[in-house]
N, C-alpha and C positions, 0 to 999 in steps of 0.2 A: 309479609307485614299484614296483610285484611285475614289473614288464618289465625293470626298469632295475636292481633290488637283487636282486629273488626267485631262486627257485630251488626245484626237486620236492631233497628234501634225501635224504641215503643212509638211511634208514630204510624205506623202500617198494622192493620190487623192481622191477625197470623194468615197465613196461604191456605184459600179453602174455607176456611170459617165463613167468608160473606160470599153466597150465590143467589146468579141468578135474580128470581123477583126480587129477594134479601135485602139485594144489593141496591134494586130501585127504587125501595119506600122510601130511603130518606135522601132524596136528592133532590137536589133545588134548584130551579130554573137558571139555564147557564147565563143567561143576561143579567141576572142579579149578582153573579160571580164576577163575570166580564165588566161592567161598570163601575163593580166597587173601588174605595179609595187603594187596597191593599194588592189588587190585581194590576190598576192602572198606574202605582207609581213600582210595583215590581218590574211592571215592563221597561217604563222608563229606567228607571236605575240601572237594568240589566244591560238596557240599550246602551246609555250614556259606557257603561262598566266595557262592553265588550267594542266599543267602538274605537274607547282607548287603547287596547290590548290588541285590536286591529292596526290603528295608526302606527303604534309603536312595531308591529312584525314587518309591516310594510314600507315606511319611510323612514324610520330612526336612524336605520343605517345609512341610509343615502345621506341624511341631516347630519351625521357626526361627519363623515367623509367630504361633503360638499361646503358645508358652512365651518365646522370647523378643526378643518383639514387633520380630522385623524386618517390614520393607515388602517387599511385592511384588516389587518391584527389584532391592533389597537379594540376595532371598531367590533372585530368579533367575539374577541375576549368579552367587552363591556355589554355588547347584546345578550350573550351567553351566561354571564353572570346576572344581569338582571332577569333573566328568567328561573335562573335557579332560586332566585330572592323572590318572584313573585310565590312561585312554590312554596316557600317558606313562609309567605305571609297568608296561603289558603291552609295551611300545616297549624302554624299556633293559632289560627283565628279556629277551625275546628277543635282543637282541643281548648280552647278557652272556654266557649260554648258549650261543651261536651262536659266538661268541668263544672259551671254555672248551671247548667240543666239538671246533673245529677244532684248538687246540693241543695236545687231546689229557691237559690239564691237570684232575686229581682237585682236589674242595674240599677242605676241612677236615672235613665232614661226610660221611656216607655218601651212595651216591646217594638222591636221593628226601626226606631229613631236611629237606633247606634248604628245602622248601615247607613244609613241618610249622612249622619256625622262623618262617615271615613272617605263617601264620596265628597263631601266636602273640605274635608282634607285632601283627597286626591288630588281637587280641582286646584289647589292652592298650589300643591307641589309642581305640576303640570306647567302653572305660573311661572314658577319660580324657575324651573329649568327653561320653558320659553324667555324668558327676559333677562335672566344672570348674566355677568358677563365673566364670571370666572369660573373655571373648572371643578375647584374647590366646594363651590356653592350648587352649583349644575348636579356634578355627578352621583351626589348622595340622592338627586331624588328619584333615580332612576332603580335605586337598590332598596325598595320598600314603599317610599310614601307614595309614588304613583300607582304602585300595586295594589294599595287600599282598595281601590274602586273594585277590585275584581271580586271582594268579598260577597260584594251585591248579589253576582249571580247564583250564586250559592243560598243565600239567606233570602232570595226573591224567591226560587224554588220554593222550598221549606213553609214561606209566608204563604205560597197559593195552596201548598197541600193541607193547609191548616184549614184553609176557610173552606174547602172542597170537600165534600162525601168521597170516600174509597173509589166509589163505583165510575165518578166522575172525575177523575184526576189525571188519568192519563189525558183525557182533551185537553184540562185547563193545562197543568202543564207543559204540552205541545203548543199549545196558542202562545204560549209566554215565551219559550224555545226560538217560536216563526218570530217573534217580535223583535226578538232583541239579536235575531242572527242576522237581521237587514242590518245590523249594525256593522259586521264584516263585510257585506256589500258597498256599502254608503262610504262608510268612512276612506277607503284608499281613493274613490273619485272624486270627492269632496276637497278633501286634503289637498290631493295633487292637483283640482281644478284651480285651490286657494293660493297653491304655489308661484304654478303658473300665472295666473292673475295680476301677480305683485309684480314691482319695477323690478327689484333682485331676487335670487334665489333665499337671500337670508331671510329678506322682511317678508316672504312668503312663506316660509317654514314657521317664524312669530306666529303672523296671523293666524297658519294652521292649529298649532299649539294652542294659541288664546282663545282661538274657537272651540276646541276640544275642550279646554277648562270651561268656559261658559257653560256648555252643552252641560258638565259634571256637578256644575256649580247647580241649576236651574233642578238638576235631574237630583241633585242632592236635599235641597229646599223642599222640594216634595216631598222625598220620600222620608228626610225626617218629621214633615206635618201631618202625614197620612196615610204612612205602612202601618197599619195595626190589624195585625191577624188575628190577635185573641177577640176584640173588638167585632170586626167583622165577623168572625165565625157563631161568635153569641147573635149577631143581628141578625146572619142567616140561618140560626138556630142547625149548626154545623159541631154535633159533639167532639170530645177529643177521642179517638182510636187507638187503642181501647183507652174508654174510661180510666180518666186518673185514679190509679191506688189500685186497678186489675195489675197481675204480675202477669209477664211479658218472659217466655221463654227467649234465651239467648246462646 
């Protein structure tokens, strides 16, 4: 599929085009990048998204069995179908974003704000999943709406690449991964602790999912307001690589 439809995008310079001293000429002090609104909200949003994904992988099956009373076969089908839905969400977002970029069209929201809105929608879906009494309302949240947050992990990487000179992108993108990967460690521990601390397992899971929804909502609001890669790139003096209008071989 990648050989047929994929290609290296226009955001990276041709391999070998920038070398040694030339790469360092355009460097920006790392602390300016790491304290920018784009970097901080990319980390926060990606952390919340990864927290949700880790929570679903570790605790969702047990929740469906112990609280909702589903049998193992049904749980396996639902969790597997939910994972497929997650992939569909990411693929559709990628196709839509690629088409918009090729057309040069601008959305109704500032660049970066859309990812924050998706986090807020995911927070709403997690809230419905946690509090709904009926399966017909709870189950659809697992197939797409809750997965909207995962888009943030790709948007955050792209946004941080935009505000960083090519020679420094490895460090900055590695820092983003280092931050959001903590969600994979902390989410199972914290959610498990919340469940253990509650009077009943059902109440514990509801509290845990609502805590996750709150985390997504706070990160979504911050991302909507402060993830501005184009603005921060101009402020930091980071040009497009390659510049707009320069053809790139695919």
